[in-house]
C-alpha positions as CSV (number, residue, x, y, z in Angstrom):
1,M,87.0,112.0,87.8
2,T,85.7,112.2,84.2
3,V,84.4,108.7,83.1
4,D,82.1,108.0,80.4
5,T,79.9,104.9,78.9
6,W,83.2,103.1,76.9
7,A,84.2,102.7,80.5
8,M,81.2,100.7,81.2
9,R,81.1,98.7,78.2
10,S,84.9,97.7,78.3
11,Y,84.4,96.3,82.1
12,L,80.5,94.9,82.0
13,T,81.6,91.4,81.4
14,G,78.7,88.7,81.9
15,P,75.3,88.9,82.7
16,A,75.8,88.4,86.1
17,S,77.8,91.6,86.0
18,L,75.1,93.8,84.0
19,G,72.4,92.9,86.1
20,A,74.5,93.6,89.5
21,A,75.8,96.9,88.1
22,A,72.6,97.6,87.1
23,L,70.9,97.5,90.2
24,L,73.8,99.4,92.0
25,L,73.0,102.1,89.8
26,F,69.8,102.5,90.6
27,L,69.2,101.3,94.6
28,G,73.2,102.2,95.9
29,T,75.5,100.3,97.2
30,A,74.8,98.3,100.4
31,S,76.5,99.8,103.5
32,P,78.6,97.8,105.4
33,A,79.1,99.9,108.0
34,V,81.1,99.3,111.0
35,A,82.4,95.2,111.4
36,A,80.4,93.9,114.8
37,D,83.4,93.1,116.1
38,G,85.6,96.7,116.1
39,K,88.4,94.9,114.7
40,A,90.6,96.8,112.4
41,D,90.5,96.3,108.2
42,R,87.0,95.3,108.1
43,D,84.9,96.3,105.9
44,F,83.7,100.8,107.4
45,T,81.8,103.5,106.2
46,I,83.6,106.5,106.1
47,E,81.6,109.1,108.4
48,D,83.0,111.9,108.0
49,P,80.8,114.6,106.1
50,R,83.6,116.5,104.8
51,I,85.1,113.3,102.7
52,T,82.3,113.5,99.5
53,E,84.8,112.6,96.9
54,S,86.7,109.9,98.7
55,S,89.2,109.3,96.0
56,G,92.2,107.8,96.7
57,L,93.2,105.1,99.7
58,A,96.4,103.8,101.7
59,A,96.9,102.1,104.8
60,S,98.9,103.6,107.0
61,S,102.9,101.6,107.5
62,R,102.4,103.1,111.6
63,H,98.9,103.4,112.7
64,P,97.2,99.8,112.7
65,G,94.0,100.5,111.5
66,I,93.9,103.8,110.1
67,Y,93.7,104.0,106.4
68,W,94.5,107.6,104.5
69,T,92.1,109.4,102.1
70,H,91.8,112.4,100.7
71,N,88.9,114.1,98.7
72,D,88.7,114.6,94.3
73,S,89.5,118.1,92.9
74,D,88.5,121.6,94.6
75,D,89.2,120.5,98.5
76,G,92.6,121.6,98.8
77,P,95.5,120.4,100.3
78,Y,93.9,117.9,102.8
79,V,94.4,114.3,103.5
80,F,92.1,112.5,106.3
81,A,93.3,109.7,108.8
82,V,90.0,107.4,109.2
83,D,90.1,104.8,111.9
84,S,88.5,101.4,110.2
85,R,87.1,100.2,113.2
86,T,85.0,103.3,113.7
87,G,84.6,104.5,110.0
88,K,85.4,108.0,112.3
89,T,88.1,110.4,111.1
90,V,90.9,111.1,113.3
91,A,93.1,113.0,111.7
92,T,93.0,116.0,109.1
93,V,96.6,116.9,107.8
94,R,97.1,120.5,105.8
95,M,99.7,120.3,103.8
96,R,102.2,123.7,103.5
97,G,104.1,124.8,100.7
98,V,102.7,123.3,97.8
99,G,100.4,125.2,95.3
100,E,96.3,125.1,94.9
101,P,95.8,121.2,94.3
102,R,93.8,120.6,90.3
103,D,92.4,117.3,90.5
104,V,93.6,115.4,93.5
105,E,93.8,111.4,92.1
106,A,95.8,109.5,94.0
107,I,97.6,108.4,97.4
108,S,100.5,106.0,98.6
109,I,103.7,105.1,101.3
110,G,106.6,104.6,100.4
111,P,108.7,102.4,101.8
112,D,110.5,105.7,104.0
113,G,107.0,105.9,106.0
114,D,106.1,109.3,103.6
115,I,102.9,109.8,102.1
116,Y,102.9,110.7,98.3
117,V,99.6,112.7,97.3
118,G,99.0,112.4,93.7
119,D,97.5,115.5,91.9
120,I,97.6,113.8,88.6
121,G,93.9,114.0,87.2
122,D,93.7,115.7,84.3
123,N,89.9,116.4,83.1
124,L,90.7,118.1,79.6
125,N,91.9,114.8,79.1
126,G,95.6,115.2,78.9
127,S,96.0,119.3,78.1
128,W,98.0,120.3,80.7
129,D,101.9,119.9,80.3
130,H,102.8,118.7,83.9
131,V,100.9,117.3,87.1
132,W,102.3,116.9,90.2
133,I,103.3,114.7,93.5
134,Y,103.2,116.0,97.0
135,R,105.2,114.5,99.7
136,F,105.6,114.7,103.6
137,P,105.8,112.1,106.4
138,E,103.6,110.3,107.8
139,P,102.4,111.9,111.2
140,K,103.7,110.1,114.4
141,E,100.4,111.0,116.3
142,L,97.7,111.2,114.5
143,R,95.9,114.7,115.4
144,D,95.1,117.7,113.6
145,A,98.0,119.3,111.6
146,T,99.4,121.3,109.6
147,V,102.7,119.6,108.0
148,S,105.5,121.3,105.5
149,A,105.7,119.1,101.7
150,T,107.7,119.0,99.0
151,Q,106.1,119.5,95.3
152,Y,107.7,118.0,93.0
153,D,106.5,118.8,89.1
154,V,105.5,115.8,87.1
155,K,105.4,115.0,83.2
156,Y,105.0,112.4,80.5
157,A,107.8,111.6,78.0
158,D,104.8,110.7,75.6
159,G,103.0,113.7,76.2
160,P,100.1,115.0,78.9
161,R,98.0,112.0,80.5
162,D,94.8,111.7,82.2
163,A,95.7,109.4,85.0
164,E,94.1,108.5,88.5
165,A,96.5,105.8,89.5
166,L,99.8,106.4,91.8
167,M,101.8,103.5,93.4
168,V,105.0,103.8,95.5
169,H,107.2,100.3,95.2
170,P,106.9,99.3,99.0
171,K,111.0,98.2,98.4
172,T,112.8,100.2,95.9
173,G,110.4,103.7,96.4
174,R,110.4,104.5,93.3
175,V,107.0,105.7,92.0
176,Y,104.7,104.5,89.2
177,I,101.1,105.8,87.2
178,A,98.6,104.6,85.6
179,S,97.4,106.7,82.7
180,K,93.5,106.5,81.7
181,N,91.9,106.1,78.7
182,E,89.5,105.1,77.2
183,D,91.6,103.0,74.3
184,G,93.8,101.6,77.5
185,G,96.5,103.5,79.3
186,G,99.8,102.7,80.3
187,L,102.1,102.3,83.1
188,Y,104.8,104.9,83.5
189,E,107.7,104.9,85.5
190,G,109.7,107.8,87.6
191,P,112.9,108.5,87.8
192,A,115.1,106.3,90.6
193,E,114.4,109.5,92.9
194,L,111.8,112.3,92.9
195,T,113.8,116.0,92.4
196,T,112.8,118.9,93.4
197,G,113.6,122.4,90.9
198,A,113.6,120.8,87.8
199,T,110.8,118.4,85.9
200,N,110.2,114.4,87.1
201,T,109.8,112.9,83.4
202,F,108.0,109.4,84.3
203,R,108.2,107.3,80.7
204,R,105.8,104.1,79.8
205,V,107.0,100.4,80.9
206,G,103.8,98.7,80.1
207,E,99.9,98.4,79.2
208,V,96.9,99.0,81.2
209,P,93.4,98.7,81.1
210,W,91.4,101.5,82.1
211,V,92.3,101.9,85.8
212,T,90.9,104.2,88.7
213,D,93.4,103.2,91.2
214,G,96.2,100.6,92.0
215,A,98.3,99.3,94.6
216,F,101.7,97.3,95.1
217,S,101.3,94.2,97.7
218,P,103.1,95.3,101.1
219,D,106.5,92.6,99.6
220,G,106.3,94.3,96.1
221,R,105.5,91.2,94.5
222,S,102.4,92.1,92.9
223,L,100.0,95.4,91.7
224,V,96.6,95.3,91.7
225,L,94.8,97.9,89.3
226,R,91.1,98.4,89.7
227,S,88.6,99.8,87.4
228,Y,85.1,100.4,87.4
229,F,83.6,96.9,87.8
230,S,86.5,94.4,88.1
231,A,90.4,94.6,89.4
232,R,93.6,92.6,88.1
233,M,96.6,91.6,89.5
234,Y,100.4,91.6,87.7
235,D,103.4,89.7,88.6
236,F,105.9,92.6,89.1
237,A,109.4,92.3,89.1
238,D,111.9,94.4,87.8
239,G,110.3,97.3,87.4
240,R,107.8,96.0,84.7
241,L,104.3,93.7,84.5
242,G,104.2,90.1,84.3
243,D,102.0,87.6,84.1
244,D,98.2,88.7,85.1
245,R,95.0,88.1,86.6
246,S,91.4,88.3,87.4
247,V,90.9,89.1,91.6
248,S,87.2,89.4,93.2
249,A,86.3,93.3,93.4
250,P,83.0,94.8,95.2
251,F,80.5,96.1,93.0
252,Q,80.3,99.7,94.0
253,R,78.5,102.5,92.5
254,Q,81.6,104.8,91.6
255,A,84.4,102.4,92.0
256,E,87.5,104.7,92.6
257,S,90.5,103.1,95.3
258,V,92.0,100.2,96.3
259,T,95.2,99.7,98.6
260,Y,96.3,96.6,100.4
261,T,95.8,96.4,104.3
262,A,99.3,96.7,105.8
263,D,100.1,93.3,106.5
264,G,99.0,91.7,103.1
265,S,96.2,89.9,104.4
266,A,93.4,91.8,102.5
267,L,92.4,94.6,99.5
268,M,90.6,97.4,100.6
269,F,88.5,98.5,98.4
270,G,86.6,101.7,98.3
271,S,84.0,104.5,96.4
272,E,83.8,108.0,96.0
273,G,80.5,109.4,97.1
274,E,79.1,110.7,101.3
275,Q,79.1,108.1,103.6
276,S,80.8,105.9,101.0
277,D,81.8,102.8,102.1
278,V,85.1,100.4,101.9
279,A,85.2,96.8,101.6
280,R,87.3,94.6,102.3
281,V,88.3,91.2,99.9
282,D,90.6,88.7,101.6
283,V,93.8,87.8,99.6
284,E,94.5,83.8,99.9
285,G,98.4,83.7,100.5
286,G,98.7,86.6,102.1
287,D,100.9,89.2,100.2
288,Q,102.7,86.7,98.1
289,G,99.9,87.7,95.1
290,D,98.3,84.6,94.0
291,G,95.6,86.2,92.5
292,K,93.3,84.1,94.6
293,A,90.9,86.3,96.4
294,S,87.6,86.0,97.8
295,S,84.5,88.3,99.5
296,G,85.6,88.9,102.6
297,G,81.5,89.7,103.9
298,S,81.1,92.6,102.2
299,A,77.8,93.2,101.8
300,S,78.9,94.9,98.5
301,G,81.1,92.0,97.6
302,G,81.3,89.6,94.5
303,G,83.9,88.4,92.0
304,D,84.1,89.7,88.3
305,G,81.9,87.4,86.9
306,G,80.3,86.6,90.3
307,D,77.5,84.5,90.9
308,G,76.3,86.7,93.7
309,V,73.4,88.7,91.4
310,Q,70.7,86.9,88.7
311,G,68.8,88.7,86.8
312,N,67.6,89.9,82.8
313,A,71.0,90.5,80.8
314,A,69.4,92.8,78.9
315,L,67.7,94.8,80.6
316,G,70.5,95.0,82.8
317,A,72.6,96.0,80.4
318,V,70.0,99.0,79.2
319,A,69.6,100.6,82.8
320,V,73.3,100.1,83.3
321,V,74.4,102.1,80.3
322,G,71.3,104.2,80.1
323,V,71.6,105.3,83.5
324,A,75.3,105.5,83.2
325,A,75.3,107.8,80.6
326,V,73.2,110.5,82.2
327,W,75.0,110.4,85.7
328,F,78.4,110.9,84.0
329,A,77.9,113.1,81.6
330,L,75.9,115.4,84.0
331,K,79.1,114.7,86.4
332,R,81.8,115.7,83.3
333,R,79.2,118.9,82.4
334,R,79.4,119.9,86.2
335,R,83.3,119.3,86.2
336,Q,84.4,120.7,83.0
337,G,82.0,123.9,83.3
């Protein structure tokens, strides 16, 4: 991923958010570890030392409590199945039949049970004339395996874009991508069916803010899009965005991913980094998308505007922008160098 201080300024809203974000950047995000009751779909920490840049998250449709994730760029064609009861990786899948991934940013599961992997990032600010989507059936057994994957070429009707969010609609199977831009991104709709042997053109159908990931509710009636410090839920019908509202999101040092639990009762928010945390936020009304969410016991949980962390707003603003600017500048230089 590539970010800048605009994103910080854009999504810090209010004294509490500024103070909380500053504290997290200085001290790191509190680790939720593993739920004491051992139940699935609770806060957990990704324990696998190979997973250092978890950039996408998708709840398994076949294996309860399992979440699929992947690293960002420079990791090869791999996805990992992580058990939310333990934080341990229970399967590593290598995709065969695809090229060398450039910047894998997102993962989603379609109504057919296939896993879709979005190699859609563009750290050169939208300079690649095409990106890729990889697709393979979710394995019936959780074990290390090599699977044959289908690769789709993708372009945008209005020119190259940087993107980190790919969402497959759980009813229609149509793929959507949300682009990322400091002036606001777009929601792009793919063709009714992806095809090989030709370029799949995605067309802009809506306007969205800066987005690092997104997820449809299991009933397909809501779409949640997250950024570094907030999340919004949109009504979704007939392939178009409707009314939107803020939902609770945890403060995470490098907020990268979001998915619904398989039953739609909660959102799971993930972050990059070694031993990164995944935090549960309950959604009232299950997967009906009423926009009401509450912190699900996460040590790092909180709402956007929240009242959990108090502090000096001016100091918080200086700290978050200053520290973030240095940290993100170094990350950008490393990626582009």
